[in-house]
Every structure is written in structure tokens, then in C-alpha cells.
Backbone as CSV, one residue per row, in Angstrom:
resi,resn,N_x,N_y,N_z,CA_x,CA_y,CA_z,C_x,C_y,C_z
1,MET,89.353,-124.181,-45.625,89.118,-122.816,-45.180,90.384,-122.278,-44.530
2,THR,90.617,-121.014,-44.753,91.751,-120.367,-44.101,91.316,-119.853,-42.733
3,ILE,92.283,-119.513,-41.904,91.959,-118.986,-40.582,91.177,-117.682,-40.717
4,LYS,91.493,-116.914,-41.749,90.784,-115.651,-41.985,89.312,-115.919,-42.318
5,GLU,89.047,-116.926,-43.121,87.674,-117.290,-43.481,86.899,-117.804,-42.267
6,VAL,87.567,-118.631,-41.470,86.925,-119.167,-40.269,86.624,-118.031,-39.295
7,ALA,87.571,-117.124,-39.149,87.365,-115.987,-38.256,86.167,-115.166,-38.711
8,ALA,86.084,-114.880,-39.997,84.950,-114.103,-40.527,83.638,-114.859,-40.330
9,MET,83.677,-116.149,-40.491,82.486,-116.989,-40.339,81.879,-116.851,-38.938
10,PHE,82.745,-116.725,-37.930,82.268,-116.666,-36.552,82.348,-115.270,-35.934
11,GLY,82.710,-114.278,-36.725,82.785,-112.915,-36.201,83.924,-112.743,-35.197
12,LEU,85.017,-113.437,-35.438,86.196,-113.351,-34.586,87.365,-112.829,-35.415
13,THR,88.477,-112.608,-34.780,89.693,-112.266,-35.515,90.570,-113.512,-35.596
14,PRO,91.444,-113.569,-36.597,92.384,-114.692,-36.642,93.227,-114.774,-35.363
15,GLU,93.545,-113.611,-34.788,94.329,-113.590,-33.549,93.581,-114.287,-32.414
16,THR,92.266,-114.099,-32.357,91.470,-114.747,-31.315,91.518,-116.263,-31.475
17,ILE,91.391,-116.732,-32.701,91.441,-118.180,-32.942,92.815,-118.726,-32.566
18,ARG,93.863,-118.012,-32.928,95.223,-118.439,-32.545,95.363,-118.470,-31.028
19,TYR,94.839,-117.439,-30.361,94.876,-117.375,-28.900,94.129,-118.564,-28.297
20,TYR,92.920,-118.827,-28.818,92.133,-119.957,-28.326,92.921,-121.261,-28.432
21,GLU,93.559,-121.471,-29.563,94.303,-122.710,-29.760,95.541,-122.753,-28.860
22,LYS,96.292,-121.673,-28.824,97.532,-121.629,-28.041,97.285,-121.851,-26.552
23,ASN,96.154,-121.325,-26.057,95.873,-121.378,-24.625,94.933,-122.505,-24.211
24,GLY,94.589,-123.378,-25.143,93.791,-124.550,-24.796,92.302,-124.299,-24.685
25,VAL,91.844,-123.160,-25.202,90.403,-122.888,-25.206,89.713,-123.843,-26.175
26,ILE,90.417,-124.168,-27.247,89.966,-125.181,-28.199,91.102,-126.195,-28.343
27,PRO,90.767,-127.426,-28.681,91.825,-128.428,-28.896,92.723,-128.015,-30.072
28,PRO,93.932,-128.562,-30.121,94.847,-128.229,-31.223,94.233,-128.553,-32.584
29,ILE,94.512,-127.698,-33.548,94.015,-127.876,-34.911,95.132,-128.514,-35.736
30,THR,94.779,-129.551,-36.494,95.806,-130.215,-37.305,96.314,-129.259,-38.387
31,ARG,97.531,-129.522,-38.814,98.188,-128.672,-39.816,98.526,-129.501,-41.055
32,ASP,98.591,-128.809,-42.181,99.036,-129.496,-43.393,100.567,-129.491,-43.443
33,LYS,101.147,-130.017,-44.516,102.607,-130.132,-44.609,103.309,-128.780,-44.596
34,ASN,102.576,-127.715,-44.936,103.166,-126.370,-44.934,102.935,-125.627,-43.614
35,GLY,102.277,-126.300,-42.671,102.046,-125.684,-41.368,100.752,-124.891,-41.272
36,TYR,99.937,-124.888,-42.326,98.660,-124.177,-42.291,97.603,-125.011,-41.578
37,ARG,96.760,-124.351,-40.838,95.688,-125.041,-40.128,94.688,-125.632,-41.121
38,VAL,94.276,-126.854,-40.834,93.246,-127.512,-41.633,92.045,-127.678,-40.712
39,PHE,91.036,-126.857,-40.915,89.873,-126.839,-40.033,88.894,-127.929,-40.426
40,THR,88.555,-128.763,-39.462,87.550,-129.802,-39.656,86.227,-129.303,-39.070
41,LYS,85.170,-130.048,-39.311,83.880,-129.697,-38.695,84.005,-129.664,-37.179
42,LYS,84.785,-130.600,-36.642,84.996,-130.661,-35.198,85.658,-129.365,-34.700
43,ASP,86.659,-128.892,-35.435,87.331,-127.638,-35.063,86.354,-126.467,-35.110
44,LEU,85.552,-126.424,-36.161,84.572,-125.344,-36.295,83.557,-125.389,-35.149
45,ASN,83.143,-126.602,-34.775,82.236,-126.744,-33.634,82.873,-126.215,-32.358
46,TRP,84.159,-126.525,-32.154,84.843,-126.055,-30.951,84.939,-124.530,-30.923
47,ILE,85.250,-123.937,-32.067,85.341,-122.476,-32.125,83.981,-121.856,-31.830
48,PHE,82.941,-122.400,-32.448,81.584,-121.906,-32.201,81.204,-122.070,-30.731
49,LEU,81.517,-123.224,-30.165,81.203,-123.500,-28.768,81.956,-122.550,-27.844
50,ALA,83.244,-122.355,-28.094,84.044,-121.451,-27.260,83.480,-120.031,-27.308
51,LYS,83.141,-119.572,-28.500,82.566,-118.226,-28.628,81.231,-118.147,-27.886
52,SER,80.402,-119.154,-28.032,79.094,-119.174,-27.379,79.227,-119.211,-25.860
53,LEU,80.155,-120.027,-25.369,80.364,-120.111,-23.925,80.888,-118.785,-23.371
54,ARG,81.768,-118.122,-24.118,82.246,-116.794,-23.689,81.075,-115.812,-23.640
55,ASN,80.228,-115.849,-24.667,79.059,-114.959,-24.695,78.101,-115.247,-23.544
56,ALA,78.091,-116.485,-23.078,77.221,-116.866,-21.961,77.840,-116.497,-20.616
57,GLY,79.072,-115.974,-20.643,79.702,-115.522,-19.408,80.750,-116.441,-18.830
58,LEU,81.037,-117.549,-19.487,82.056,-118.461,-18.976,83.430,-117.810,-19.105
59,SER,84.256,-117.991,-18.102,85.612,-117.452,-18.135,86.467,-118.289,-19.088
60,ILE,87.545,-117.686,-19.553,88.488,-118.421,-20.401,88.993,-119.647,-19.646
61,GLU,89.282,-119.486,-18.367,89.784,-120.606,-17.566,88.791,-121.763,-17.533
62,SER,87.507,-121.443,-17.401,86.485,-122.495,-17.380,86.373,-123.189,-18.734
63,ILE,86.520,-122.422,-19.799,86.449,-123.026,-21.131,87.677,-123.903,-21.374
64,VAL,88.834,-123.464,-20.893,90.046,-124.287,-20.995,89.833,-125.599,-20.243
65,GLU,89.265,-125.509,-19.040,88.976,-126.717,-18.268,88.002,-127.618,-19.032
66,PHE,86.983,-127.010,-19.623,85.989,-127.753,-20.397,86.668,-128.472,-21.562
67,ALA,87.543,-127.756,-22.275,88.247,-128.360,-23.418,89.166,-129.485,-22.950
68,ALA,89.860,-129.281,-21.836,90.757,-130.316,-21.303,89.964,-131.561,-20.917
69,LEU,88.785,-131.359,-20.348,87.955,-132.496,-19.944,87.504,-133.323,-21.145
70,SER,87.449,-132.710,-22.314,87.029,-133.455,-23.506,88.056,-134.524,-23.872
71,GLN,89.273,-134.369,-23.375,90.329,-135.343,-23.646,90.303,-136.501,-22.641
72,GLU,89.514,-136.344,-21.579,89.428,-137.370,-20.528,88.455,-138.477,-20.943
73,THR,88.435,-139.510,-20.153,87.491,-140.609,-20.383,86.741,-140.902,-19.092
74,GLY,85.662,-141.633,-19.228,84.907,-142.097,-18.061,84.302,-140.983,-17.243
75,GLU,84.325,-141.183,-15.924,83.672,-140.278,-14.981,84.219,-138.850,-15.041
76,LYS,85.517,-138.708,-15.272,86.126,-137.373,-15.312,85.470,-136.492,-16.379
77,ARG,85.110,-137.112,-17.490,84.530,-136.349,-18.601,83.147,-135.795,-18.246
78,LEU,82.482,-136.442,-17.294,81.154,-135.972,-16.890,81.206,-134.577,-16.265
79,ALA,82.376,-134.151,-15.827,82.522,-132.810,-15.255,82.198,-131.730,-16.287
80,GLN,82.320,-132.050,-17.568,81.935,-131.097,-18.611,80.467,-130.711,-18.457
81,LYS,79.646,-131.703,-18.227,78.208,-131.454,-18.083,77.945,-130.553,-16.882
82,ASP,78.696,-130.763,-15.792,78.542,-129.913,-14.609,78.880,-128.455,-14.927
83,ILE,79.939,-128.248,-15.702,80.317,-126.885,-16.104,79.183,-126.249,-16.892
84,LEU,78.643,-127.001,-17.837,77.538,-126.474,-18.656,76.301,-126.194,-17.809
85,GLN,75.968,-127.102,-16.900,74.784,-126.932,-16.058,74.920,-125.716,-15.148
86,THR,76.098,-125.552,-14.557,76.342,-124.396,-13.688,76.176,-123.103,-14.469
87,GLN,76.735,-123.065,-15.674,76.630,-121.840,-16.477,75.191,-121.601,-16.922
88,LEU,74.473,-122.666,-17.246,73.066,-122.514,-17.627,72.262,-121.941,-16.468
89,ASN,72.506,-122.426,-15.256,71.809,-121.907,-14.075,72.112,-120.429,-13.867
90,GLU,73.379,-120.050,-14.000,73.751,-118.643,-13.845,73.113,-117.790,-14.924
91,LEU,73.097,-118.287,-16.146,72.498,-117.556,-17.251,70.995,-117.397,-17.044
92,ASP,70.333,-118.434,-16.553,68.898,-118.351,-16.265,68.610,-117.280,-15.212
93,GLU,69.470,-117.209,-14.186,69.302,-116.178,-13.154,69.475,-114.781,-13.740
94,LYS,70.483,-114.612,-14.592,70.712,-113.313,-15.229,69.538,-112.935,-16.126
95,LEU,69.031,-113.912,-16.884,67.893,-113.643,-17.765,66.652,-113.245,-16.962
96,ALA,66.427,-113.908,-15.838,65.276,-113.573,-14.990,65.425,-112.154,-14.449
97,GLU,66.615,-111.802,-14.021,66.852,-110.448,-13.518,66.691,-109.416,-14.636
98,MET,67.177,-109.735,-15.811,67.015,-108.829,-16.953,65.540,-108.668,-17.305
99,GLN,64.770,-109.752,-17.224,63.340,-109.663,-17.518,62.637,-108.785,-16.490
100,ARG,63.008,-108.933,-15.205,62.418,-108.074,-14.170,62.764,-106.602,-14.426
101,THR,63.988,-106.350,-14.818,64.403,-104.979,-15.115,63.665,-104.453,-16.345
102,ARG,63.499,-105.301,-17.344,62.756,-104.901,-18.542,61.308,-104.573,-18.186
103,ASP,60.709,-105.419,-17.343,59.330,-105.169,-16.917,59.217,-103.839,-16.175
104,LEU,60.192,-103.543,-15.323,60.199,-102.260,-14.607,60.295,-101.094,-15.587
105,LEU,61.209,-101.188,-16.543,61.357,-100.117,-17.527,60.075,-99.918,-18.335
106,GLU,59.480,-101.014,-18.744,58.235,-100.937,-19.505,57.136,-100.293,-18.654
107,TYR,57.061,-100.690,-17.395,56.079,-100.117,-16.469,56.302,-98.615,-16.312
108,LYS,57.550,-98.222,-16.113,57.859,-96.798,-15.923,57.526,-95.992,-17.184
109,ILE,57.796,-96.545,-18.342,57.459,-95.859,-19.591,55.951,-95.740,-19.736
110,ASP,55.241,-96.853,-19.465,53.777,-96.864,-19.614,53.091,-95.912,-18.640
111,THR,53.650,-95.730,-17.457,52.985,-94.919,-16.434,53.603,-93.530,-16.269
112,TYR,54.619,-93.236,-17.050,55.374,-91.995,-16.881,54.481,-90.751,-16.951
113,ASP,53.732,-90.629,-18.030,52.908,-89.425,-18.227,51.884,-89.268,-17.105
114,ASP,51.255,-90.366,-16.713,50.259,-90.325,-15.648,50.896,-89.910,-14.321
115,HIS,52.043,-90.480,-13.998,52.730,-90.139,-12.742,53.140,-88.671,-12.733
116,LEU,53.685,-88.225,-13.857,54.128,-86.838,-13.947,52.940,-85.891,-13.800
117,ALA,51.832,-86.221,-14.432,50.639,-85.382,-14.336,50.134,-85.310,-12.900
118,LYS,50.131,-86.405,-12.188,49.687,-86.422,-10.791,50.586,-85.541,-9.928
119,PHE,51.887,-85.587,-10.167,52.801,-84.724,-9.412,52.564,-83.261,-9.763
120,ASP,52.374,-82.990,-11.048,52.144,-81.605,-11.478,50.862,-81.046,-10.879
121,ARG,49.849,-81.902,-10.747,48.574,-81.455,-10.162,48.616,-81.535,-8.640
122,GLN,49.741,-81.954,-8.114,49.957,-82.104,-6.671,48.960,-83.080,-6.039
123,GLU,48.608,-84.114,-6.801,47.738,-85.165,-6.299,48.526,-86.212,-5.518
124,VAL,49.835,-86.199,-5.684,50.711,-87.153,-5.008,51.849,-86.360,-4.375
125,THR,52.133,-86.693,-3.120,53.257,-86.054,-2.439,54.418,-87.036,-2.380
126,GLU,55.549,-86.574,-1.951,56.735,-87.434,-1.812,56.452,-88.639,-0.910
127,ASP,55.639,-88.439,0.105,55.323,-89.528,1.032,54.364,-90.551,0.436
128,GLN,53.659,-90.179,-0.613,52.651,-91.067,-1.191,53.117,-91.818,-2.432
129,ILE,54.317,-91.565,-2.869,54.756,-92.213,-4.107,54.869,-93.727,-3.905
130,GLU,54.715,-94.422,-5.010,54.762,-95.881,-4.939,56.157,-96.358,-4.545
131,GLU,56.192,-97.494,-3.928,57.449,-98.103,-3.495,57.787,-99.211,-4.488
132,LEU,58.557,-98.851,-5.491,58.841,-99.765,-6.594,59.442,-101.086,-6.128
133,TRP,60.269,-101.030,-5.114,60.939,-102.244,-4.656,59.974,-103.240,-4.025
134,LYS,58.768,-102.789,-3.685,57.783,-103.688,-3.082,56.833,-104.295,-4.107
135,ILE,56.866,-103.790,-5.320,55.988,-104.312,-6.365,56.599,-105.597,-6.904
136,LYS,55.850,-106.687,-6.793,56.378,-107.987,-7.220,56.333,-108.152,-8.733
137,HIS,55.268,-107.708,-9.353,55.113,-107.834,-10.798,54.611,-106.512,-11.349
138,PHE,55.273,-106.038,-12.362,54.853,-104.797,-13.002,53.902,-105.157,-14.132
139,LYS,52.665,-104.726,-13.982,51.662,-105.049,-14.982,51.464,-103.865,-15.897
140,LYS,51.178,-104.185,-17.139,50.892,-103.127,-18.105,49.623,-102.405,-17.703
141,GLN,49.676,-101.115,-17.809,48.497,-100.304,-17.529,47.548,-100.394,-18.720
142,THR,46.285,-100.600,-18.466,45.317,-100.592,-19.557,44.780,-99.182,-19.696
143,ILE,44.633,-98.757,-20.910,44.150,-97.397,-21.176,42.639,-97.398,-21.054
144,LYS,42.142,-96.497,-20.213,40.690,-96.385,-19.994,40.147,-95.292,-20.903
145,ASN,39.073,-95.592,-21.576,38.441,-94.594,-22.457,37.312,-93.888,-21.752
């Protein structure tokens, strides 16, 4: 595979792959006698992993550290797992916050017409409006017939 093919495969540019290799985001890729990169499954895995870790919010510096640790042996290499665990924890927190925000948006959409109608009929004053920040869980409104 050429660098252009690999880049297209992962939705990256050839420049990004070159940058990743030059800066240690991925381990060095072996070259043929003409200097062209020869991508192995291992290289493809590293590119996929680097892209995935970036998408998960890991900094380039952290990915470089992760790649460098892959060259270590013994206890030092276990630090890779710590990097992954830390990022997983952060991602879980972000996902939970996004879910809470999604629930709020869904709640506001589901109750929008009813809330607006109550204000229009002056059934609710500014002092009586709900305190969204105090609602722990936004439940779907059931439609009453």
C-alpha cells in the first residue's frame, strides 16, 4: 500500500501520517530500497490507534509517550495501560455529561409547547418557573389523552 492509500483508508492525509511518524506518534515505518514506506499490519494498527486516541481527546504528547513506552520492557511498559485507563475515565466523564445534556435538550423539546402555552396563558410567572439545575433526571413527558 502507498501512503496515499493508507491515508485514504483511515481518513487522514499523507502529511498527517508523515507528521505522526516524524514526531514519534507512531513507531518508524520500514522503507524499501527506494525509500518508500512499506506498511505492515502493525503499522496500520498504530495509525488506527493514533487516530482513535486523538479522537478520544488524547494529546499528541500523550500519544508520543504511549508510542515510546511500547519500546520499553517490563514495568515501564505498564505505564501504557495507565495512559489508556486515564483517557477512558475522562472519556466516560465526558460521555456522561453529554448524556445529561442530551437528556436536558430532549426534555426541553418535549415540554416546549406546554411551557410556552402556560406562559402565554399566564399560568406561570417568572418566580414559578422550574429550576432546571435542580432536576436530577429529565424524564420524558407522557402524552395524556
